[in-house]
Backbone bond lengths (Angstrom), bond angles and torsions (degrees), N, CA, C in turn:
res aa  C-N    CA-C-N  psi(-1)  N-CA   C-N-CA  omega(-1)  CA-C   N-CA-C  phi
1 M - - - 1.458 - - 1.523 108.98 -
2 R 1.271 117.28 138.79 1.459 121.69 -177.36 1.516 110.25 -92.47
3 D 1.333 115.87 110.70 1.465 120.40 175.03 1.512 109.58 -77.40
4 F 1.328 116.44 146.80 1.455 118.42 -178.97 1.522 110.49 -163.00
5 F 1.310 115.85 163.43 1.461 121.74 169.92 1.527 107.68 -77.57
6 T 1.310 116.63 129.84 1.462 117.62 171.16 1.522 109.70 -78.51
7 A 1.305 115.40 -20.98 1.471 119.98 175.40 1.507 108.71 -165.88
8 L 1.315 116.86 151.08 1.460 119.92 176.14 1.511 110.36 -73.06
9 C 1.317 117.48 -38.75 1.453 120.56 177.73 1.517 109.00 -125.88
10 L 1.314 116.99 113.36 1.456 122.21 174.84 1.529 107.64 -85.69
11 P 1.326 117.68 170.52 1.458 119.36 -177.80 1.527 111.34 -53.63
12 A 1.319 116.04 118.99 1.462 121.87 179.77 1.512 107.44 -167.96
13 P 1.306 118.29 158.42 1.464 120.00 -179.46 1.513 111.94 -55.51
14 G 1.315 115.43 129.02 1.458 119.50 176.31 1.504 114.75 90.86
15 C 1.326 118.69 -14.26 1.459 120.98 179.66 1.517 109.26 -132.61
16 P 1.331 118.33 95.90 1.463 122.08 -177.51 1.513 111.60 -57.52
17 A 1.318 115.56 146.72 1.458 120.26 178.77 1.517 110.40 -59.32
18 G 1.316 115.28 137.65 1.459 120.29 176.87 1.498 114.78 79.68
19 Q 1.327 117.74 5.87 1.461 119.80 -175.62 1.517 111.34 -65.09
20 H 1.329 115.73 -33.53 1.457 119.53 -176.11 1.524 112.93 -121.77
21 Q 1.291 121.98 26.65 1.447 120.73 -170.71 1.523 110.15 -42.15
22 A 1.311 115.23 115.92 1.460 119.56 -174.32 1.503 109.42 -159.35
23 G 1.349 116.80 161.63 1.450 122.39 175.18 1.504 109.06 -122.89
24 L 1.319 116.90 96.99 1.448 120.45 -178.92 1.518 109.83 -93.68
25 G 1.323 117.37 134.87 1.452 121.46 176.63 1.511 110.38 -68.96
26 D 1.333 116.06 165.31 1.455 120.91 -177.21 1.522 111.89 -59.01
27 G 1.332 117.44 -34.76 1.459 120.53 -179.44 1.507 111.22 -62.27
28 K 1.326 117.46 -42.57 1.467 120.77 179.72 1.515 110.64 -70.70
29 A 1.341 116.79 -34.84 1.449 119.80 176.89 1.522 109.71 -62.31
30 H 1.321 116.55 -43.18 1.462 120.82 -179.91 1.522 110.77 -65.63
31 L 1.319 116.55 -35.40 1.454 120.91 178.49 1.515 110.94 -57.82
32 L 1.319 117.02 -36.12 1.465 122.04 -178.57 1.515 112.21 -84.37
33 G 1.337 116.11 -6.22 1.458 118.16 179.65 1.507 112.79 79.87
34 A 1.328 116.97 25.99 1.458 120.49 178.78 1.509 108.04 -143.93
35 Y 1.335 117.70 129.00 1.457 120.42 178.81 1.511 108.99 -110.46
36 C 1.292 116.55 118.45 1.456 122.12 176.42 1.526 107.71 -133.51
37 S 1.287 117.32 144.83 1.457 119.89 178.38 1.508 109.40 -144.91
38 S 1.316 115.39 162.85 1.454 119.94 178.49 1.514 110.11 -64.05
39 K 1.325 115.50 -28.16 1.455 120.06 -179.19 1.521 110.61 -78.71
40 A 1.333 115.01 -44.98 1.460 119.22 -177.67 1.520 111.81 -73.92
41 G 1.337 115.00 -35.48 1.455 119.78 177.01 1.511 114.50 70.21
42 H 1.317 117.32 25.08 1.469 119.59 178.79 1.516 110.05 -72.96
43 D 1.324 115.33 156.82 1.462 121.62 -179.82 1.523 108.90 -96.61
44 F 1.326 116.80 110.42 1.459 120.42 -178.28 1.511 111.24 -60.01
45 H 1.319 116.74 -34.92 1.459 119.38 -176.57 1.519 110.80 -55.46
46 A 1.322 117.78 -37.07 1.455 120.35 -179.40 1.513 110.78 -60.63
47 Y 1.345 116.73 -40.57 1.448 120.03 178.33 1.519 110.44 -74.52
48 H 1.327 115.83 -39.15 1.465 121.57 -176.33 1.524 110.37 -61.67
49 V 1.333 116.75 -41.85 1.451 120.60 -178.61 1.520 110.62 -81.81
50 G 1.337 117.37 -31.29 1.451 116.67 174.96 1.510 115.93 138.88
51 K 1.334 118.62 31.45 1.449 120.36 178.58 1.514 111.26 -55.98
52 D 1.318 116.40 -39.04 1.455 120.13 -176.24 1.514 112.21 -114.34
53 C 1.340 117.83 25.42 1.462 116.96 -175.26 1.516 113.56 -137.48
54 G 1.318 116.73 39.11 1.460 120.37 169.64 1.497 113.76 56.03
55 S 1.330 116.03 -116.90 1.453 121.01 -169.51 1.507 113.94 -69.57
56 Q 1.319 118.21 -4.14 1.453 118.54 179.68 1.514 112.01 -61.58
57 S 1.313 118.16 -23.55 1.457 118.94 179.40 1.511 111.82 -80.05
58 G 1.314 117.60 -6.28 1.448 120.75 177.71 1.510 110.82 -137.03
59 G 1.329 116.29 167.03 1.440 119.54 -174.19 1.520 115.14 -93.01
60 V 1.349 117.77 -6.09 1.456 117.52 -174.73 1.517 112.70 -132.62
61 G 1.298 118.15 32.28 1.449 120.14 173.84 1.514 114.35 79.33
62 V 1.318 118.50 30.19 1.460 121.01 175.19 1.511 107.77 -95.46
63 N 1.332 117.71 116.15 1.456 118.22 -175.99 1.516 111.52 -89.61
64 Q 1.338 115.33 177.26 1.455 120.50 -174.64 1.506 111.78 -57.81
65 H 1.340 116.25 -44.24 1.452 120.00 -174.49 1.520 111.91 -68.57
66 E 1.316 117.17 -23.81 1.452 120.92 -176.73 1.519 112.73 -91.27
67 Q 1.322 117.77 -17.20 1.458 119.56 -173.01 1.519 112.29 -65.45
68 G 1.362 117.34 -34.25 1.459 119.23 178.69 1.504 111.42 -59.93
69 P 1.362 118.37 -58.94 1.461 120.17 178.44 1.524 113.36 -58.55
70 V 1.322 116.62 -37.61 1.457 119.36 -178.87 1.524 110.17 -63.96
71 R 1.317 116.75 -41.63 1.458 120.04 179.48 1.534 110.12 -61.08
72 Q 1.338 117.43 -41.77 1.451 120.57 -176.51 1.529 111.53 -65.10
73 H 1.324 116.05 -39.46 1.454 119.32 -174.37 1.529 113.19 -90.62
74 A 1.339 116.00 -29.28 1.461 118.48 -174.74 1.512 113.11 -91.85
75 G 1.324 117.12 -25.89 1.455 120.59 179.10 1.513 112.43 58.52
76 A 1.352 115.72 -129.10 1.459 120.76 -176.43 1.511 112.62 -65.12
77 E 1.338 117.79 -20.37 1.450 120.54 -177.96 1.518 112.66 -68.90
78 L 1.336 116.67 -13.63 1.461 119.94 -178.65 1.512 111.38 -58.18
79 N 1.331 116.79 -34.82 1.463 120.07 -179.24 1.516 112.29 -63.45
80 E 1.311 116.78 -19.98 1.452 120.49 -178.47 1.523 112.68 -80.43
81 V 1.344 116.87 -19.90 1.461 119.74 -177.05 1.524 113.66 -111.76
82 I 1.326 117.39 -17.97 1.462 120.39 178.74 1.521 109.42 -107.93
83 E 1.317 114.54 130.97 1.455 120.24 -176.75 1.520 111.54 -59.71
84 D 1.304 116.92 136.74 1.449 122.26 -178.77 1.522 110.26 -67.26
85 D 1.326 116.08 111.83 1.455 121.56 -176.65 1.526 112.18 -82.74
86 R 1.314 117.60 -7.34 1.461 119.62 -173.37 1.515 112.75 -80.09
87 K 1.324 117.18 -19.26 1.453 120.02 -179.13 1.520 110.55 -80.85
88 P 1.331 118.51 131.45 1.468 120.73 -179.28 1.523 111.28 -59.35
89 R 1.322 115.97 136.76 1.456 120.90 176.45 1.513 109.10 -88.80
90 Q 1.290 116.28 133.07 1.448 121.28 -178.12 1.518 109.92 -114.49
91 A 1.323 116.07 118.63 1.456 120.10 177.62 1.524 109.65 -67.00
92 L 1.315 116.44 149.09 1.463 120.35 176.00 1.523 109.83 -71.78
93 T 1.305 116.51 141.77 1.453 119.94 171.73 1.532 107.81 -74.00
94 E 1.311 116.63 166.28 1.465 119.62 178.62 1.528 110.76 -61.56
95 E 1.311 116.19 -36.41 1.469 120.57 178.43 1.524 110.60 -66.03
96 Q 1.324 116.98 -43.72 1.458 121.10 178.89 1.521 110.96 -64.94
97 E 1.314 116.03 -39.09 1.468 120.29 178.64 1.526 110.79 -61.20
98 E 1.313 116.08 -44.04 1.463 119.85 -179.85 1.526 111.22 -66.44
99 K 1.319 117.15 -39.02 1.466 120.81 178.25 1.521 110.74 -65.03
100 L 1.324 116.05 -40.49 1.461 120.52 177.95 1.526 110.65 -60.89
101 L 1.327 116.31 -50.24 1.464 120.66 -177.35 1.531 111.30 -64.47
102 S 1.321 116.50 -40.05 1.455 120.67 -179.93 1.523 110.56 -63.62
103 F 1.331 116.40 -41.58 1.464 120.53 -179.87 1.527 111.17 -66.36
104 V 1.331 116.60 -47.54 1.452 120.61 -177.56 1.522 110.78 -64.88
105 R 1.305 116.96 -37.52 1.466 121.19 -179.27 1.521 112.03 -60.12
106 K 1.329 117.35 -33.01 1.455 122.19 -174.46 1.525 114.11 -100.18
107 D 1.314 117.50 -19.69 1.455 120.54 -174.19 1.527 110.99 -75.52
108 R 1.318 117.19 130.36 1.461 121.87 -175.80 1.521 112.72 -65.40
109 V 1.319 116.63 -33.39 1.458 120.57 -177.76 1.523 111.91 -79.81
110 Y 1.322 116.12 -43.80 1.463 120.20 -170.82 1.521 115.25 -101.58
111 Q 1.319 118.64 -2.21 1.463 119.83 -177.14 1.529 112.63 -63.72
112 K 1.323 117.21 -22.26 1.466 119.34 178.40 1.522 112.57 -69.55
113 Y 1.333 117.12 -12.61 1.466 120.86 178.32 1.535 112.12 -98.63
114 Y 1.310 116.02 1.90 1.470 120.27 -175.26 1.522 111.82 -57.81
115 D 1.318 117.42 -49.19 1.468 120.01 -176.17 1.519 112.06 -63.52
116 A 1.329 117.26 -40.33 1.466 120.04 178.68 1.527 110.79 -63.08
117 I 1.323 117.00 -40.48 1.463 120.92 179.69 1.527 110.85 -66.17
118 V 1.322 116.50 -42.07 1.468 120.13 177.41 1.528 109.83 -59.20
119 I 1.323 116.95 -46.59 1.460 121.16 -178.40 1.528 111.35 -62.32
120 L 1.318 117.14 -43.93 1.462 120.33 179.07 1.522 111.66 -63.48
121 L 1.328 116.20 -42.30 1.474 120.68 -178.69 1.523 112.73 -69.25
122 K 1.326 117.11 -32.11 1.460 120.61 -171.85 1.528 114.48 -101.74
123 T 1.342 116.78 -2.65 1.470 118.82 179.38 1.521 113.39 -123.90
124 G 1.318 118.08 -23.12 1.457 120.20 -177.53 1.518 113.43 75.76
125 L 1.327 118.00 17.45 1.460 120.25 178.73 1.525 111.07 -65.10
126 R 1.322 116.12 146.30 1.447 120.00 169.32 1.526 107.61 -70.56
127 I 1.314 116.92 153.88 1.458 119.58 -176.82 1.522 110.88 -64.38
128 S 1.328 118.04 -35.54 1.467 120.71 178.51 1.520 111.26 -68.16
129 E 1.329 116.52 -29.13 1.466 120.25 175.74 1.522 110.49 -72.08
130 L 1.323 116.01 -40.90 1.465 120.21 178.05 1.532 110.25 -62.60
131 C 1.332 116.47 -47.42 1.461 120.62 -178.32 1.530 111.54 -61.77
132 G 1.318 117.10 -28.91 1.453 121.30 -177.70 1.519 114.81 -86.95
133 L 1.326 118.39 -5.12 1.459 120.53 -176.91 1.527 111.44 -64.68
134 T 1.334 115.26 137.75 1.460 122.49 176.67 1.531 108.47 -120.80
135 R 1.303 115.50 172.41 1.466 119.87 178.51 1.519 111.62 -56.73
136 Q 1.324 116.00 -37.50 1.456 120.77 -177.17 1.525 112.81 -66.55
137 D 1.318 116.75 -19.65 1.473 120.52 -177.23 1.524 112.79 -83.35
138 I 1.322 117.41 -13.20 1.462 120.85 -175.58 1.527 109.45 -100.05
139 D 1.311 116.23 111.95 1.465 123.30 -175.92 1.527 108.99 -107.20
140 F 1.326 115.90 91.04 1.460 119.71 -178.58 1.534 111.94 -68.22
141 E 1.309 116.12 -33.43 1.471 119.83 -177.60 1.517 111.62 -62.19
142 N 1.343 116.24 -44.96 1.464 120.67 -179.89 1.525 112.51 -96.60
143 E 1.327 115.69 -0.67 1.461 122.19 176.87 1.524 113.50 58.05
144 V 1.327 114.94 46.89 1.461 120.23 177.98 1.527 110.06 -137.95
145 I 1.332 114.76 159.17 1.465 122.62 172.92 1.525 106.45 -107.96
146 H 1.325 117.18 123.28 1.462 121.04 178.30 1.532 108.21 -84.12
147 V 1.320 115.90 113.36 1.465 121.00 179.93 1.521 108.82 -106.36
148 N 1.317 117.21 110.99 1.465 120.52 -178.67 1.525 113.06 -142.62
149 H 1.333 117.18 7.96 1.457 120.87 177.57 1.523 108.77 -163.26
150 Q 1.300 115.39 169.02 1.462 120.71 175.65 1.521 109.74 -141.79
151 L 1.310 114.75 150.75 1.463 121.02 -178.71 1.519 109.46 -103.12
152 L 1.310 116.22 125.43 1.456 122.19 -179.75 1.520 109.79 -120.86
153 Y 1.331 115.59 166.31 1.451 120.39 -179.20 1.530 109.66 -148.20
154 S 1.307 115.23 137.71 1.469 120.28 172.44 1.517 107.74 -141.78
155 K 1.317 117.08 155.23 1.455 121.23 -179.27 1.523 111.04 -64.78
156 E 1.329 116.45 -32.82 1.458 120.17 -177.89 1.527 112.33 -73.97
157 I 1.333 116.69 -40.12 1.461 121.48 -173.65 1.516 112.45 -101.99
158 G 1.318 116.40 -32.65 1.458 121.12 -171.28 1.523 109.52 89.09
159 Y 1.311 117.71 -149.42 1.460 121.15 177.36 1.527 110.22 -75.78
160 Y 1.324 116.07 143.11 1.455 119.93 172.74 1.524 109.23 -158.05
161 I 1.320 114.66 157.20 1.463 122.39 -177.90 1.521 109.92 -102.31
162 E 1.320 116.08 138.13 1.457 121.26 170.79 1.513 108.59 -123.94
163 T 1.317 115.93 139.86 1.458 120.97 175.13 1.518 108.02 -98.16
164 P 1.342 118.69 155.63 1.463 121.80 -177.52 1.522 112.29 -58.46
165 K 1.310 115.56 142.35 1.462 121.38 179.13 1.526 111.89 -86.33
166 T 1.326 116.64 -9.95 1.460 121.07 178.63 1.525 109.29 -130.35
167 K 1.329 116.85 156.05 1.458 121.08 179.50 1.522 111.07 -61.40
168 S 1.321 116.64 -31.71 1.465 120.05 -177.45 1.524 111.59 -67.36
169 G 1.335 117.00 -19.62 1.451 119.87 179.96 1.518 112.63 -73.08
170 V 1.338 116.53 -22.26 1.465 121.66 176.74 1.522 107.71 -92.74
171 R 1.324 117.54 119.20 1.459 119.79 -173.89 1.521 110.79 -159.81
172 D 1.306 116.17 164.23 1.450 123.24 173.32 1.525 107.93 -108.63
173 V 1.314 115.84 121.08 1.464 121.18 -178.14 1.528 108.99 -100.79
174 P 1.329 117.90 124.04 1.473 120.84 -179.15 1.528 111.84 -62.24
175 M 1.332 115.19 145.87 1.463 121.28 176.36 1.522 109.89 -108.94
176 S 1.311 116.48 127.97 1.461 120.84 171.34 1.526 107.45 -78.60
177 E 1.314 117.19 170.30 1.458 120.67 178.51 1.531 110.28 -61.63
178 E 1.313 116.48 -37.15 1.466 121.11 178.67 1.520 111.48 -61.95
179 V 1.330 115.78 -42.47 1.460 120.40 179.15 1.525 110.91 -69.61
180 K 1.308 117.18 -39.90 1.472 121.05 177.55 1.524 111.12 -58.12
181 Q 1.316 116.52 -45.91 1.451 120.11 -179.14 1.531 110.99 -64.91
182 A 1.337 116.38 -35.87 1.464 120.28 178.08 1.531 109.95 -63.13
183 F 1.315 117.28 -43.71 1.458 120.78 179.01 1.532 111.63 -66.05
184 K 1.309 116.90 -37.86 1.464 119.45 179.10 1.525 111.36 -63.98
185 R 1.325 116.47 -39.02 1.466 119.26 177.06 1.526 110.81 -65.63
186 I 1.317 116.48 -40.56 1.463 120.95 179.87 1.526 110.50 -64.09
187 M 1.312 115.96 -45.16 1.470 119.75 -179.17 1.524 111.84 -64.39
188 A 1.307 116.79 -37.34 1.470 120.20 177.95 1.514 110.51 -62.85
189 E 1.314 117.36 -37.18 1.463 122.09 179.21 1.526 111.20 -71.46
190 R 1.321 116.93 -35.66 1.465 120.95 -175.83 1.519 113.34 -70.90
191 K 1.309 118.78 -12.55 1.459 121.28 177.90 1.525 111.30 -62.22
192 K 1.329 115.53 -19.29 1.461 120.66 -176.62 1.529 112.60 -87.40
193 T 1.328 118.52 -3.81 1.457 121.00 -173.83 1.528 111.94 -110.56
194 E 1.331 115.36 155.31 1.460 121.40 176.54 1.530 108.85 -82.76
195 P 1.338 117.71 139.21 1.469 119.99 -179.49 1.521 112.23 -69.70
196 I 1.311 117.34 148.32 1.458 123.53 176.48 1.522 107.32 -127.96
197 A 1.329 117.31 139.96 1.463 121.90 -177.81 1.527 110.56 -110.42
198 I 1.331 115.70 135.97 1.468 122.03 178.14 1.522 107.82 -135.41
199 D 1.309 116.35 117.12 1.465 121.96 178.84 1.535 112.38 50.86
200 G 1.321 115.93 38.48 1.458 119.85 177.36 1.514 114.80 88.80
201 Y 1.316 118.03 -4.17 1.464 122.61 179.08 1.530 109.28 -103.16
202 S 1.315 115.92 140.94 1.453 120.55 178.06 1.527 109.30 -146.26
203 G 1.314 116.41 174.79 1.450 120.06 -179.09 1.516 113.83 76.45
204 F 1.336 115.93 32.53 1.460 120.40 -179.99 1.529 110.09 -63.42
205 L 1.334 115.28 143.52 1.464 120.55 -172.82 1.526 114.09 -94.26
206 F 1.312 117.02 -29.98 1.470 120.33 -174.11 1.526 108.68 -107.96
207 L 1.338 114.44 103.03 1.458 120.90 -173.08 1.521 112.13 -121.71
208 N 1.336 115.33 152.94 1.463 119.61 175.38 1.532 109.96 -88.09
209 R 1.307 117.26 -173.89 1.460 121.62 -175.70 1.528 112.91 -61.90
210 K 1.316 116.01 -28.84 1.457 120.08 -178.11 1.531 112.31 -87.19
211 G 1.328 115.87 -0.94 1.460 118.93 178.46 1.511 114.59 90.07
212 Y 1.342 116.75 7.45 1.460 120.85 177.84 1.534 109.82 -96.18
213 P 1.341 116.90 152.50 1.458 119.62 -179.06 1.525 113.04 -59.55
214 M 1.304 115.27 145.81 1.462 121.82 176.42 1.530 109.43 -69.62
215 T 1.326 116.12 161.04 1.462 121.65 -178.70 1.522 110.79 -128.66
216 N 1.306 114.04 165.58 1.461 121.13 176.38 1.529 110.48 -56.58
217 A 1.335 115.97 -46.18 1.464 120.16 -177.33 1.527 111.37 -60.93
218 Y 1.321 116.95 -41.41 1.462 120.98 -178.83 1.533 110.37 -62.66
219 Y 1.322 116.14 -47.85 1.464 119.81 -179.49 1.533 111.39 -65.38
220 T 1.320 116.75 -36.15 1.470 119.99 -179.87 1.525 110.70 -62.23
221 V 1.323 116.81 -46.64 1.472 121.36 179.04 1.525 110.35 -66.21
222 T 1.319 116.83 -42.94 1.468 121.19 -178.48 1.519 111.35 -62.17
223 F 1.318 117.12 -45.46 1.467 120.17 -179.40 1.521 111.45 -66.75
224 S 1.319 116.59 -33.27 1.466 120.48 177.39 1.534 109.76 -65.62
225 N 1.317 117.51 -45.71 1.467 120.97 179.40 1.525 111.66 -67.11
226 L 1.306 115.14 -36.31 1.477 120.58 177.44 1.532 109.99 -60.37
227 T 1.330 115.56 -46.81 1.461 120.33 -179.45 1.528 111.25 -63.03
228 K 1.322 116.49 -41.11 1.468 120.48 179.39 1.527 110.60 -62.22
229 K 1.312 116.98 -40.44 1.461 120.12 179.88 1.516 110.84 -66.58
230 Y 1.325 116.60 -42.92 1.467 120.11 177.79 1.530 110.20 -59.19
231 N 1.319 115.95 -49.27 1.469 120.67 -176.12 1.525 112.72 -66.34
232 K 1.315 116.64 -25.18 1.461 120.85 179.27 1.524 111.20 -67.22
233 Y 1.324 116.45 -32.55 1.466 120.15 -174.29 1.542 113.63 -111.82
234 H 1.333 117.52 4.98 1.463 120.36 -179.73 1.522 110.35 -132.29
235 E 1.308 116.22 136.84 1.469 120.18 177.96 1.519 111.06 -71.96
236 D 1.337 116.72 -35.83 1.467 121.02 179.63 1.523 108.52 -83.47
237 S 1.312 115.95 80.77 1.458 121.68 -172.55 1.533 112.54 -66.55
238 L 1.320 115.18 152.96 1.457 122.47 176.08 1.526 109.28 -94.33
239 P 1.334 118.00 149.48 1.471 120.58 176.09 1.523 109.79 -72.92
240 K 1.306 116.61 176.59 1.457 121.58 177.20 1.532 109.49 -57.82
241 I 1.317 115.95 132.08 1.460 120.56 -179.69 1.523 109.20 -120.85
242 T 1.312 115.69 125.66 1.454 123.33 175.93 1.526 107.92 -131.96
243 P 1.328 118.38 167.78 1.464 118.97 175.15 1.532 112.52 -55.12
244 H 1.321 115.61 -38.05 1.467 118.04 -179.33 1.521 111.72 -69.44
245 I 1.314 117.12 -33.21 1.467 119.79 177.86 1.535 110.18 -62.74
246 L 1.321 117.17 -36.18 1.465 119.99 178.93 1.524 110.10 -67.29
247 R 1.315 117.69 -41.02 1.476 120.66 174.72 1.520 109.93 -64.61
248 H 1.301 115.66 -42.29 1.464 122.30 179.08 1.538 109.95 -59.40
249 T 1.326 116.35 -39.48 1.462 121.36 178.52 1.529 110.68 -65.18
250 F 1.322 116.68 -43.65 1.475 120.70 177.84 1.531 109.73 -60.66
251 C 1.339 117.05 -45.35 1.459 120.68 -179.33 1.537 111.35 -61.31
252 T 1.323 115.72 -37.87 1.461 120.63 179.10 1.521 110.57 -65.54
253 R 1.332 117.13 -44.99 1.464 120.36 177.50 1.527 110.44 -60.01
254 L 1.312 115.64 -42.73 1.464 120.76 -178.86 1.529 110.92 -63.01
255 A 1.326 116.07 -41.78 1.461 120.31 179.38 1.521 111.79 -66.74
256 N 1.319 116.70 -40.24 1.457 120.79 -177.98 1.523 113.06 -69.82
257 R 1.348 115.52 -26.05 1.476 118.56 178.87 1.513 111.67 -82.47
258 N 1.331 117.45 -14.38 1.448 120.25 -174.87 1.527 112.37 -73.08
């Protein structure tokens, strides 16, 4: 029997029913770190948004275990720190993707984020998975990215590592030549920084100016400002861009090719 996704996004906040009607084979499902089948009947949207990936369900590093206490103490203020899931997510068109990459490649302020954006668009990694990548996770010989953990951050705990709660979360993601070159540029730049260790992991690739790993919140704000700058100087404006939108775009391309 052929297991498959009946849809990439089933009815859920932020993803209208039928938005991605597609049949993805098990291999592609595993590539995304989510296993759903007609037999199992799991909801891909839960994995896509972050059922098993900590801070992916929020915009500032609030994980599943923390959301209960945060809701009790923060009350209405919670909406200010967690991304509004009710708004439909719109994948970038191929034309918009090219315009985004072309702009970032040339812009003096944002060109340093070009490689991260390429990797997110071409691999479908969750932002917490990207932030957690170390040198050891990049296998140039076999042309794959070993995904087996994610880096999260909260004000209460600081940085911490989480491992996947399901077997499907541990996977090898293929690297295209474009992605390989992006990683090589990043690694060449990281030779200038001092290593930092978090929960036994070191050699993180995506660092801020102070040498600490990047976070979901940082990328979310950066991509928002990037989009505003693009739209200020271009008539053909880009839609809202977040780390999740880039993953969403990859998933859409994958579904359309199936």
